[in-house]
Steps between C-alpha positions, in 0.01 A plus 500: 500500500175669405188295441298814437268512800450143623390476865393208706380441855404192689418329825635151566568238772810683621305811579158381620333189639234306323221690688608821330607355162159342450347853492697560181437162346324545168264275316484533120192723527652716770821540302292610202338766718841633599599531134186693423567730796855569376379599151358821636852632567627645171862517618501114527576327167471141615478265796570140590396337830657190643295331776600175666461344845820671615481841333303765312704728277398774258724623214419829331633672184444869523550828325819687596289723721357213704661465849224326694525194728354191327410343836294808594310458176445132572358588839274756339370246249428249779348766734769421760642792710853555375608650834431172680744306281746769379785335694428150367606529138812562287531714193756470219569698187670437164800278529412376847149405390637302200757311706242424773261355238779273362583369848135458574439297186772253572389440859786688673243724674262224598442390858584151381834550337513431126134396466393407150143636487576872514634530145166376365317743726712790368420399139133466578496842668622664177240306298220613731611862478513468123151355484373787719656752263706630786861449393723700259803417286749593772349258754450237233869497417604544863305195607593284198865579552480426871327165433766406244768587758322291767488203263874530436567520876287188565705319240846611606477549874467189716244585766467259787225254413422424864257788535405625155128460519211513741418139411832367627448696823165328546655159444775575753247620755283185467804273528596651837173469686496303830196307387544350150298665224343256260208675335506861373218720363600779267232769467534686169567397142700805397871517413624472857250234604585279198871544565466397867275206415735381224804523727325320785385224264871408448528424870321234714185701558144443391416832337157643425417832334176700494334600173225757455225342294352829375800572282417443135851504365713185491645413839856381524523188722838409638600139423504281808281745698139421589235768488184607682248781454610812689156507663576167668814621676349524855311174450827316418764706687498274808658226287824696454810551711589835333328768292681729261298794361617707202216682331427854377174509694419825678329293770631242745507148360540366856289684761589443865138452611428228243843340529485478882191273484674234293563173676788463485644804322836504320778613735719660228378797296714669231373826351686605179256773399501878526239608602494209742285196432497361854346709781794582732300421815513132397855504634366519854308176485654222716773309319483707174808640332441767242771618260466785250733615223705705749554226763545234237782671313694603804849640453622371166814713480814293459862591546572464127231748398747792486721308256203400287370858493833609353453248222142616450596868482773424245231354271263791564777739394487359144124530475503842647740605221258348247216702640706818485575437132128456429421814697765703309351379173144574613590854605694566179202393290257702707699819475 
């Protein structure tokens, strides 16, 4: 199969710990800067970047003469020495890149097997690239076809529902604490924060969520969840048994120095952000247990994954053939 010159490279949880992955975590503004950096390379037709808590991946559509490493370009855009991380990424081309993206979209590449959020993140990544004027027709169709395949897989393949989202992992963790957890503070009103708060609200916990008052747009409040101003978090944090933080903040939402002076302080801290929200040194305070996205997910691989992957790949075969047909038509019209 030839997808002209599609190349991708990425770093994920299987290759690097959170301390390294957070160096490649991209805010919306930072992602825009990468796109602008890539536009100076005339051999690159288009680009799409996927950035989540578990991975950062870059997909490039290039002229036939382009043979560069997308990850090296990403490092260049971020002013990160490529040599320091050259062994911590994977590259794929053409057919392998397409099939990887399909598996990624359905959650078969996620640290938490079969997670539901990743397909939305893939779609939003394409939209962001389009808004930045960074993508091209080949990546547009590649991503749209992969997303359609992922939707079909999610419909037809029965993933285990025991571990298909970060929120369910949080619930399981709270339920197995030696000291009962009754009151939980969720810092962050983004997609992950709302999902965790909503899931917790269906269990016997008193759930609170922080809101940032300076935001002028409408704020989505989760039914059954109480709210407080983000600025009040330290003032109120001593009331809670557990704190879950899931923001896009470039700064710590829980700093060890301020947290350590609380009387008492919550003994369970769960950090779902990349870059991290909770200062890692908080884990060394007496009685505190700190979990991040790596330690929370654990080993989610099950014995039936090999069987399910065969089912997944059979569905991908059909959409791969569809993409080949489009590519043949595209090349025929272009000639």
